[in-house]
BATOR-929493 format. One record per residue (C-alpha): residue in three letters; x, y, z. Coordinates in pm, whole numbers, plus 50000, padded with zeros to 5 digits. Example, Ala and Ser with C-alpha at 12.3 -4.5 7.8 and 13.67 -1.06 7.14 Angstrom:
BEGIN
ALA512304955050780/SER513674989450714/
REM end
This chain:
BEGIN
MET487825415151220/ASN485975382651163/SER489065365850979/PHE491395382351287/LEU489425366851527/THR489165332251248/LEU493135335251310/LEU493235342151693/LYS490875309951769/ASN492745289051538/ASN496115305151692/GLY494345297252045/SER493825259351974/ALA497755251451822/HIS499035263752108/ALA496575247252387/LYS497445215952181/MET501065224052215/LEU501005231752639/ALA498375200252640/GLY501345175252740/PRO503785200952933/VAL500125207953117/LEU499145173553209/ILE503225164353358/LEU502735189953551/LEU499935186853686/VAL501135151253770/LEU504395162953930/ALA501695184254139/MET500005151554235/MET502945135054399/VAL503575163254644/LEU500485189354709/PRO498415171354904/LEU494495163754752/PRO490695166054898/PRO489015137654904/PHE486315155554656/LEU489375159354380/LEU490495122954399/ASP487115118754350/LEU486745133154013/LEU490575128253950/PHE490045093553986/THR486875093353735/PHE488825113053510/ASN491325080353523/ILE488815058153440/ALA487015073453193/LEU490245076753023/ALA491055044452998/VAL487395033952883/MET488175059052589/ILE491455043252514/LEU489905011352442/LEU487495022852230/VAL490015042352043/ALA492255010052020/MET488804989851873/PHE488105016451661/THR491135021751462/LYS491534997751124/LYS495424999751112/PRO498235006751414/LEU499215032151254/ASP495555052351291/PHE496895048351619/ALA500545058051615/ALA499805081651973/PHE499315050752220/PRO503195046652283/ALA502595082152473/VAL499355080452576/LEU500295048352749/LEU503015059552951/PHE501295091753031/ALA498455069753156/THR500605055953340/LEU502085080953522/LEU498985095953599/ARG498095061053765/LEU501105063453985/ALA500425097554037/LEU497175090354192/ASN498465059954420/VAL501095081154557/ALA498045111954623/SER495465084154776/THR498245073554948/ARG498495103655130/VAL494865107455239/VAL494515072555362/LEU497175069855604/LEU496415108055695/ASN492905105855754/GLY492225067755735/HIS490945065356147/LYS488165091256044/GLY485995067355873/PRO485025043455491/ASP485135076755298/ALA488295092455407/ALA489895089555076/GLY486485101054878/GLN483795080054826/VAL485745059854487/ILE487575045554709/GLU484745033754966/ALA483015026454682/PHE485715004654539/GLY486104989354878/HIS482584987155034/PHE480554976354720/LEU482104961454446/VAL484094934354749/GLY481154935354984/GLY482674951055246/ASN485234916855278/PHE488854928655298/ALA490084891655210/VAL487754885654944/GLY489294920854780/LEU492614910654862/ILE492144881054690/VAL489624899354358/PHE493134926454376/ILE496564901554344/ILE493734883854047/LEU493404915553873/VAL497054920353862/ILE498394892453806/ILE495824884153508/ASN497114924253424/PHE501104915553467/ILE500864877553336/VAL498564875453032/ILE497594907152863/THR500834929752935/LYS503134903252869/GLY501524894352604/ALA501364923752435/GLY504534929152539/ARG505694899852368/ILE503924903352026/ALA504844944552016/GLU508344926252042/VAL507984905151800/GLY506754930251549/ALA509294951851533/ARG512134928951523/PHE509864916551151/THR509244949451090/LEU512884962351137/ASP513214925050867/ALA511104933650654/MET511934968650600/PRO514214964450232/GLY511954941650096/LYS509184968250173/GLN511544997350051/MET512424972749708/ALA508054969949674/ILE508125010849697/ASP510495014149440/ALA508814989249228/ASP505725008649164/LEU507445037949174/ASN509285028148844/ALA506615007148691/GLY504165036248721/LEU502235029248967/ILE502655053649195/GLY503645085849202/GLU506465108349412/GLU504235118349667/GLU503155084149679/ALA505875067149710/ARG507455093950000/ARG504385082950177/ARG504685047450185/ARG508095051550323/GLN507305072450572/GLU504525044150671/VAL507165014750676/SER509675040450926/GLN506905054051144/GLU506115013851143/ALA509015002251276/GLU509135028851510/PHE505485023951669/TYR506494987451726/GLY509274998851897/ALA507885024452086/MET504974995052193/ASP507484966552311/GLY509185000452578/ALA505865015152662/SER504904976852770/LYS507674977353011/PHE505955011053183/VAL502874985353219/ARG504524964453379/GLY506124979453596/ASP502914999453714/ALA501444963253760/VAL504124951954008/ALA504554982954162/GLY500384984054268/LEU501084953454425/LEU504054967754632/ILE501944999954663/MET499024982754809/VAL501314957555130/ILE503344991255213/ASN499955005055226/ILE498554979955427/ILE501914978155703/GLY501985013855701/GLY498335015955794/LEU498664993056069/ILE501275010956224/VAL499905052156240/GLY496375028656278/VAL497785013756581/MET500175037256669/GLN499055072756556/HIS495515065656611/ASP495115039456953/LEU493365024956679/SER493244986156838/PHE494984958656628/SER492014946156432/GLU490564974656380/ALA493094994956211/GLY493884962855964/HIS489974962255880/VAL489804997855796/TYR493215008855671/THR492954971655472/LEU489654982555326/LEU490795016155186/THR494035005255058/ILE491974976754830/GLY489265002454713/ASP492575024954569/GLY494234993054480/LEU490794983554261/VAL490305024254108/ALA493345019954033/GLN493954985753873/ILE490944976453697/PRO491845015753446/ALA495384999153438/LEU493534969053332/VAL491034980553044/ILE494144998652858/SER496454971352921/THR493854949252701/ALA493964985152450/ALA497444974552395/GLY496714938652353/VAL494464953652067/VAL496304977151866/VAL499884953751843/SER497644916851750/ARG494954929051531/VAL496074925651184/ALA495494954150922/THR492344954750710/ASP489814981550621/GLU487774967350880/ASP487974976951283/VAL488554953151546/GLY484644950951613/GLN484324946651213/GLN487004918951142/MET485324897651454/VAL481724897751366/ASN482504894651021/GLN484954864550990/LEU482934847851344/PHE479414847451195/SER480594839550798/ASN479734806550761/PRO476584791650871/HIS477774757250899/VAL479804768751170/MET476444783551391/PHE474544745651265/LEU477514725551444/THR478074746151773/ALA474244746451808/GLY473844710751805/ILE476444710252028/LEU475364729052233/GLY471774706052233/LEU473364673752289/MET474884688652599/GLY471824703652696/LEU470294668752678/ILE472644654352928/PRO470924644353261/GLY472494667153527/MET473164694053278/PRO471294731653298/HIS468864719453071/LEU467454759953031/ALA470894776452965/PHE472144747152659/LEU469664745952502/THR468244788352484/PHE471424787852361/ALA471004764352114/ALA468404777451964/ILE469784810751954/VAL472754800151798/GLY470434779151532/ALA468954807751499/ILE471654833451366/GLY473104804251149/TRP469844803850964/THR469834846850932/ILE473254841750809/GLN472684818850586/LYS469064827850418/ARG471354861750362/GLN473884845550152/GLN470964827649954/GLN469394859449867/VAL472854876049754/ALA473764846249569/GLN470104848849401/ALA470524892049374/GLU473574878949124/ILE472114862548922/ILE469694873648626/GLY466824883248657/PRO462834877548493/SER463374911848410/GLU466384921448232/ALA465884884048065/GLU462584897447845/LYS464464928647760/ALA467764910947600/ALA464984885547364/ASP463104921447347/ALA466224932447174/ALA467204899846978/ALA463324907246893/SER463834944846705/GLU464884953746411/ALA468804960946326/SER470434990446319/TRP472885012546359/ASP473255010946713/ASP474204977446696/VAL477654982246509/ALA480124973246794/MET483154996546726/VAL486084981846903/ASP487744989047201/PRO491365004947166/LEU492534992147490/GLY490494965647647/LEU491724940447911/GLU489754908747990/VAL490114889348290/GLY488774850048417/TYR485864850248700/ARG488634845948982/LEU489944881348866/ILE486324895548869/SER486824913649215/LEU489594929849111/VAL488634949948923/ASP484604953549029/HIS483354989649151/ALA480834970449415/GLN484314954249567/ASN486464980449541/GLY488904965649327/GLU491784980249314/LEU493274974748974/LEU489994998948865/HIS492155026749087/ARG495985010548965/ILE495075014048648/ARG493825047748674/SER497465060848825/LEU499455040048525/ARG497415063448264/LYS498335095648447/LYS501725081848474/PHE501955072848090/ALA500625104748031/GLN503375125948192/ASP506045106748097/VAL504985096347717/GLY503435129047647/PHE499605120147529/LEU496975108047694/PRO496205064747600/PRO492875054347587/VAL490095043347826/VAL490945003347921/HIS487334988047844/ILE487274964348198/ARG485134929148120/ASP485414885548217/ASN485654867547974/LEU484254828948074/GLU485864814047802/LEU489504820047954/LYS490754797848272/PRO489274814348592/ASN492384827748663/ASP493984842348298/TYR493744877948180/ARG494714888947816/VAL494924924247713/LEU493344936147377/LEU495174958847139/TYR492284973946863/GLY490914933646916/VAL494204921746867/GLU495254899147205/VAL498654911647239/GLY499414897947580/ARG498674876447837/GLY499294858748162/VAL498314849448483/ALA497094862148845/MET496344845749161/PRO494284867849394/GLY494974867149771/GLN498274858649666/TRP501714876849685/LEU503674870849324/ALA507814867849434/ILE510474877849175/ASP513694870249147/PRO515374899349050/GLY518284879349115/GLY520614873049390/VAL518234855949664/THR518924834749961/MET517074810349929/ASN513914788949767/LEU509894796049818/SER507534770849835/GLY505024776549617/THR503914781649198/PRO506894784849013/THR505374810548727/THR507314839448496/ASP506254876448561/PRO504424881448258/ALA505864919648168/PHE509524912148248/GLY510094871448148/LEU511804869548518/PRO511234837148714/ALA508844841148982/VAL507054827149271/TRP503324824449368/ILE503384826349742/ASP500654832050003/VAL500674858750216/SER502204844650571/LEU505734841350305/ARG505454878450178/GLU507734893150462/GLN510164858750460/ALA510164865350078/GLN510954905850111/ILE513514890250376/SER515194862750133/GLY515674894949839/TYR512144889149642/THR510464919649481/VAL506754905249599/VAL503744920749489/ASP500094912549463/ALA497814902649214/SER496834933949095/THR500194950449092/VAL501414922548857/VAL498364927248612/ALA498944969348618/THR503074958048564/HIS502174938848223/LEU499214967248106/ASN502064992948172/HIS504604974847945/LEU502644966247688/LEU501765003447724/HIS504915014847615/ARG505504987247382/HIS502665000847126/GLY502165032047210/ALA502795039546874/GLN499245024146722/LEU497385041947049/LEU498175074346886/GLY495765081346645/ARG494875111646433/GLN492455126746725/GLU494675119947039/VAL496935142046751/GLN494285169846729/GLN493705168747104/LEU497195172647186/LEU498125202246921/ASP494675216447048/ARG495685213147419/VAL499605227447286/GLY497655254647145/LYS496675270447530/GLU499785278447648/LEU502195279147297/PRO499185299247034/ARG502015307946796/LEU503525280146793/VAL500375257346648/GLU499385287046452/ASP498635277046146/PHE501005248346177/VAL498145218346069/PRO497045223745738/LYS499095250645624/THR502265241345716/VAL502545204745728/SER499275177745713/LEU497955159446024/GLY499115124645814/LEU502335138845811/PHE503105147646174/HIS500945118546324/LYS503485097546125/VAL506415122346281/LEU505105111046667/ARG504005076346595/GLY508005067546469/LEU509185083546795/LEU506815066146959/ASP507355031046766/GLU511485036746953/GLU509695048247325/VAL510475078147277/SER508455104347430/ILE506805134547255/ARG506315153947609/ASP508735179947431/MET506245191947119/ARG507505229047135/THR510945214146972/ILE509035187046774/ILE506445215346612/GLU509775241746587/VAL512025209146369/VAL509575197046149/SER508075234846076/GLU511765245146027/ASN512615218245751/ILE509225206045586/GLY509265233145323/ARG512725227845186/LEU512065184045153/GLN509395193345000/ALA510545222744783/GLN513665191144722/ASN510555163344629/GLN509035189644361/LEU513125188644206/GLY512365154144174/ALA514175143144465/ASN511535115344607/LEU512385123444958/ASP510775109945281/GLU508825132345418/ALA508285114145735/ALA511785095945720/GLU513755125045682/LEU511695144545961/LEU511825116446199/ALA515995114046209/MET516385153146245/VAL513315153146520/ARG515495122746684/THR518705145646649/ALA516945173346770/LEU515785151447106/GLY518785136547127/ARG519915142147509/ALA516735133647578/ILE516835101047454/THR520425100247589/GLN519655107847857/GLN516725079947880/TRP519275050247766/PHE522345064348046/PRO520425085348290/GLY523335110348468/GLU526565126548378/GLY529235096148347/GLU530985077648067/LEU528215061347799/HIS529755023847766/VAL528205014747447/ILE527974989047171/GLY529544998046827/LEU529774982146483/ASP532644963646294/ALA533834991846030/ARG534234954745739/LEU530334954145837/GLU529144989545857/ARG530364986745480/VAL529134961145371/LEU526184969945570/THR526135003945422/GLN526724989345030/ALA523474963945097/LEU521914988245243/THR521965019745016/SER521844993944695/SER519344970844735/GLY517524984145057/ALA517254948045211/LEU519574926345383/GLU520554889545242/PRO519034856045469/GLY522714855445543/LEU523884885845621/ALA520384894745888/GLU521854861046062/THR524854873046127/LEU523874906046254/LEU521694896346441/ALA523324865146575/GLU526264898946681/ALA523654917746803/GLN522424884847036/ARG525974884447165/ALA527084918147202/THR523664926447422/GLN524124894747662/GLN527804913447717/GLN526374945547770/GLU523864934148029/GLN526224913448190/ARG528344937248309/GLY525164963448446/ASP525654984048114/ALA522614995747861/ALA522154975447562/VAL522575006147263/LEU524275000646941/VAL525945029746774/VAL525955036646442/PRO525935062946167/ALA522795082346047/LEU522145062945713/LEU522095032045910/ARG520335038046222/PRO516495030546040/SER517255002145928/LEU518954983946175/SER516354995446419/ARG513524982146190/PHE515004948346185/LEU517134944946558/ARG514254955646774/HIS511404929646652/HIS514094906146786/LEU516024924347019/PRO513164947647169/GLN515614954147460/LEU518424966047236/GLY518585007847162/VAL519405015346869/LEU521665054346885/SER522935075046544/ASN526205091646603/GLN524595124646544/GLU522105115546847/ILE525195113347116/PRO525025148847290/ASP528665159047238/GLU529545171347616/ARG529095128447661/VAL532315108647643/MET531445077947495/LYS532925041847515/VAL532595013347292/THR532364979947511/ALA531544953347296/VAL531514953446913/ILE529434936746620/GLY531314919046380/ASN534844910346490/GLN533274873846533/ALA531924875046250/
REM end
């Protein structure tokens, strides 16, 4: 019964929200057609004022424009509501205005008498000033900002989409996050376009309010003189005051909503609302406060100036500056190591050495200069920390095992903007990041040069330039891939993780991986280690796959191939075959994973454009590797030069650089070439699936 009531309540709430829009439109139309009593007009005018204040406050507390994506529609409904109230109040004023100042309700009477003191000339001037402020200043400015924002947002959409695709390809975000960001980019363009159109309604409302006031005054004079026998001056006084009160009741909420529109489209999206932005940025520098207080104090000392007002404000501003300076000094002192911590460090140094003092080297470390600390500081919500967590999850999903935790620390010996990546305490990568700036990477085909600090993308070696935030959209429009400092470091770290994945997989990780597989496939791993194969041998096979960035996600196939062939290899070795069991198993596993390996290099089902070996060079290499197991220096130099030439040909055509060789040559050639040409893949003929069509588009050795 309770669940039924809950379901009924939820359905009722959903239907109520669904009917809110149509009901509001019907009420607006009804106000234009049906006569309303003065009391109901008072309620509706009060509701209009409350709605305007509510819209302004919501706009002030939003942190980015899309947080109030319904604002264009709200703006339209609020404008229609004001126009409907103008029609309804005009009817009441013209029908009952001769009865007295409260004939159209107490709200209109209050605005006509209390706010302008019953003086219709003053009221007329105030009304015209409000219309001018709303029409010329606020509405026109907000409309222009929305128009320019819509134009730049549309121009920047391709660059933003490229940045999202770059993050997705680098593994920094998942499919769901990429889909959400693409939808947000599209919604942002639609929002500014809608705001550009909605601002026209507000401008039209201001013009309509001015025309309605003129028509009401003329109509009131005609009705009062000709129908109710009032004198011209009496009719002018009564109907003009009522008309001005009616206009002020409508224009003040219109001014508030126009201000809300300006706030929404003119703010810069950050993690703070408008109020927090204003306070934090206006009152962040005590020197500004002291200079302002000094100028006010000097002006207050000038003879003839209002000394009390100027000197009072000088004292207030000076006190604010002093408070800000004291707070900043306290924060700076809190960052310095206190005496208690120093004493603890001294006690620790004086104590006897123990095994706790033996520091184990971290498998994976990241050291940063002091200017990059904000990127990895929990207190400052460092974005790089979140990216590294996402990066480890993405690596585990793609490669097949969980990499070690990245231990992050600052290093004062590094340059302020430098960072380096350590693998078991040894540096494997270094780069530069500029917090507060963006790295514009040239993927090829950009349309203009940017002013900034030239550099090289640390992950892929592409030409790049560090630019200011103001040039970000311009760079995206020009074809650059634009990323922030956190993304630069995270992408570099992701690239190094894949390159050194084999070294990150230890025996403990292999055992954890087997335990994980055993939960889903217990019979597969039952008695696999150590009865079928030793943990060390299986570890060598997995590291051999990771050495060439082959995913080990398909553990079912890997374990089955090892289980089926290890017995035969061990039997042959017992007969004196002297086989390298790890190398033989690795070749068999690669053949079984051939479809996935080929798909990694050649996505889809198209033709494979590969690099081949010249027949003469293939015979020479086979003879050299089978007889001595090594290449002569001259032959190695020729092979490397030819491989570089073929790789460049493939890359210029936009094809993957993959060399296909006989299975006997693949291990030796792969070990030799991947240290000099890491972008070149070496596959054997047996690893290519039968259904894939292969075409040799470059040959190594035909120019030797």
